N, C-alpha and C positions, 0 to 999 in steps of 0.2 A: 784229254787235254787238258792241262792246268794253267786259267791265265794265274797271272802276281800282279796285284795296282800297289805303284809304291807313290804315296798321294805325299808331297814335300810343300815349302814354302810356295818356290817360285816352279815347281817345274812339278810333273806328274808324269812315272814314268811304269810300262804296262810289258809285260813279257808274255812270249807265251810256251807253256814246255810239249813236248813228246816225252812224256817221259825223263827220262837228264838230260838234254836235249831242249837248250834254250832255240826255238825255229822264227821267232817271229818279236821284234819289240819296238818300240816305238817314246818319244818321249815331248809330249803335251804340257801350254802353261796351262799353270794352278789354277782356274779364276773362282772362288769360291760363291759367286751369287748365280753360277751355273747352274739350270734346275737338272734332272735327273735328266729328261727328257732331251736338254740338252747337251748332258755331253751322253745319250744315246747314240742323239747322230752324229756324233761325232768318231762315235769308236764302231757306229757300221762304217763311216767313210771309210777310215782307216782299214776293216776289215776289205772294204770295196776294192785292193792295191792286191788284198794277198790272196790264197787259197782257201783260209779260215773262215768260218762260218762259226754262227751265235752254238747252233748246235753241237758243232763240234767240243766246247766248254763244257768238260764236267764235272766243275772244282774250282773254285777261286781264294785264293787268299789275299788279305786289304792289309797295307803298313798304313798309316795317317798319323801327322803333325797336324794338321789341322782342323780342332774336334768336329769346327759347324760342316764339315764337307762328307763328314763318317758316315752321317745320317745319311748323305745323297746317295754315296758310293751304296754302300747298304741295299735302298732303294731299290738302285739300278740295277743292282746286280739278281735281285729277288722279281722284277720287271720285264727286262729283256735276256734274262739266262736264265729263269727259275732258280736260284739257287743262293741260299741262304753261304755266306761267302764265313769263312774261317779270318777272324779278328785280331790283328797282335795286339796283342792288350795282359794287363798282370793276370795271371793265374798260365796262360796256355806254357805249355812246359817245352822250353827251349834248349836243357840240355847242361846248361849251364850255371854253374851259379849263378851270382850280380852281388856282386859287395859294395852296393852302393848305399848311401845312411838310410836313405826311403827309394829302392827298387821303382814304385811308384812313377819317381819323375825319371827316370830315363827314358827320353826321345825309342818309338820303337825301331825306327830305322839305326841305330847305333846301337841294338840287341841284335839285329837280323845283320849286320853288318860284320861285327864278333863274331855270332854262333860258322855264319860262311866261312870267312876269313879262318876260322878254328881250322875248322874242318877240311880247309883245302889245306894248311900248313903243318898245326898240332905242332904248332912251338910259341915260348911267345913273343907277342905282336902288337905296333900300334897299326891300326885304323883310321888312314888319316879319308877325311870324306870331305869334299867341296862341296858344298848346299848353298845356301842362302847362308846359313852358317859356317864357319871352318867348325869341327871337329875333329878331337883325337883320340880315342881309345887304346887303353892296351887290356889285353890279355895276355894271361900267367901261361907259363909254359905246360897246368896246369891243365887248362883249359877254363880259368876264372875271369870272368869282369870284373876289374877294379877303377874303374870307369876314368877318369881323365879329362878335357881340358874344350871350352866351345871359345874361339873367337869370332867378331868378324866375316861374314866371306866376303871373298875379295871386290865379286860385285857395288853389297851394300857397302865395301871402303869409297872403293875408285870414282861411287855417284857421288857419298860424299863429301868426297874433294870439288867435283864438279858444281857441285851442288851450291858449297861454303866459298871459293873462288872466283868468281865472276870474271876473271880474265884465260880462267883458266879451260879448252876446250874440252870437249869429250873428245879419248882418243880408242884406239882397237889398241885391244889385250893381246898384247902382241910382246913377244921377247926379245929386246936391244941387244943389237951387236957388241952395244961394250957400259959399262956402269958409270961413266962417264958422259950425258948430251948433252948434246950438239945443238942443241933444239930443243926445243918447247915439249913437242910431241916424245921427243926420243927421253927425255928430261924427266917425263910423267912416267914411262910408261917403265924405263929402269925402276922409279922407285916405286910404282903397284906392284909388276911381276917380279924383281929380284928382293925387292923391302916385302913380298909377301912371302918367298921361297926363303929369307931369311929367319923367318917369325916362324915354320915351320922348322924348318934346320935350329934351329932355337926350342924349342916345344919339344921335339924331340929326344934330344941331347939332352935334357934338362930330364926330362923322363928317364932316359935311359939314365943319368945319374943319380936319380930316386930309390930305381926297382933291380940297382947294382949287376943290368946284365945290356947284350944287346938285342932289341928286341926287333924282327924283320919287320920293317914298314908297307904296308898297304896302301896306297892312293885308288881313292875309285872320287864318283862325279864327275859335273860338266867340265869345270876348269884341272882338272889331276894332272891332262897331256900340258900342258900350259906350265902350273908349277915343275911339276918334276921334271921338265926338262931344264931348272933351275935349280933345284935342290941338290945339295949332298949326299941327303938320307932317305930317300924314296925310293924303295929296291925295285918294286913291280909296283904295276896300272892294271887292275880290273875293276872294268867301266860296269858291268854286269854282277858284280859284290850283289848289291843286294837285291838283286834277282834273283838269284843263286839262293841268296839267305831264306828268301821268303818261300821257292823251293823245297829247302831242309827244314824248315820247317814247319809247313804243311802236310810233309810226310812223317815229323815227327807226332805229330796231333790230329794223325789221322783217325 
């Protein structure tokens, strides 16, 4: 079995593949100050509710955008699984030309998503990943990564609103019934959710105009379902896109 680990700024998502089938997945909070053993205990507890045990894991692949945690995760793999993991970093085989001024600057998760999306769809694509930041990545019909856009994430934007406007409360992120709010909470939900959906649609339309085509738009990440429900341009949600991309890159680098 293959253990895939995607370490993001806010959440760490893990999955176990048996061949090409995802049989288990977990999402936990990313904690930079957690030790190897703290993560080891956490993973052991996650296993407790499943039929998977450490000895079932034969390979591990890691994508990490939090540099201080990469060493911790590598040590975790060696101590608890006796495995040296494959790390997604410059120099690995992606099978995808990367047309970025400095390819080393591209986040590992963005490349992983791009590889998975193109492997599945084989057409021009825009991948929108709703994470701590919201990223838009354009992949050509020939499977070339051309770059994209980075915007503040939905949660970051809403938290800034709560912190800077003292009279505004924290609100649950839900799609409002109408764009014109009749109270403070629905007004804020309209501004955050519908406003962000409009941001997504605007960026997608600008990218499509610039590349002179109509790429398929794939959404992933924790808030993909919420924003996609209000978006005019998102055509598909793939919540396990990153995990699938890690599996594919592992296969290409065996």
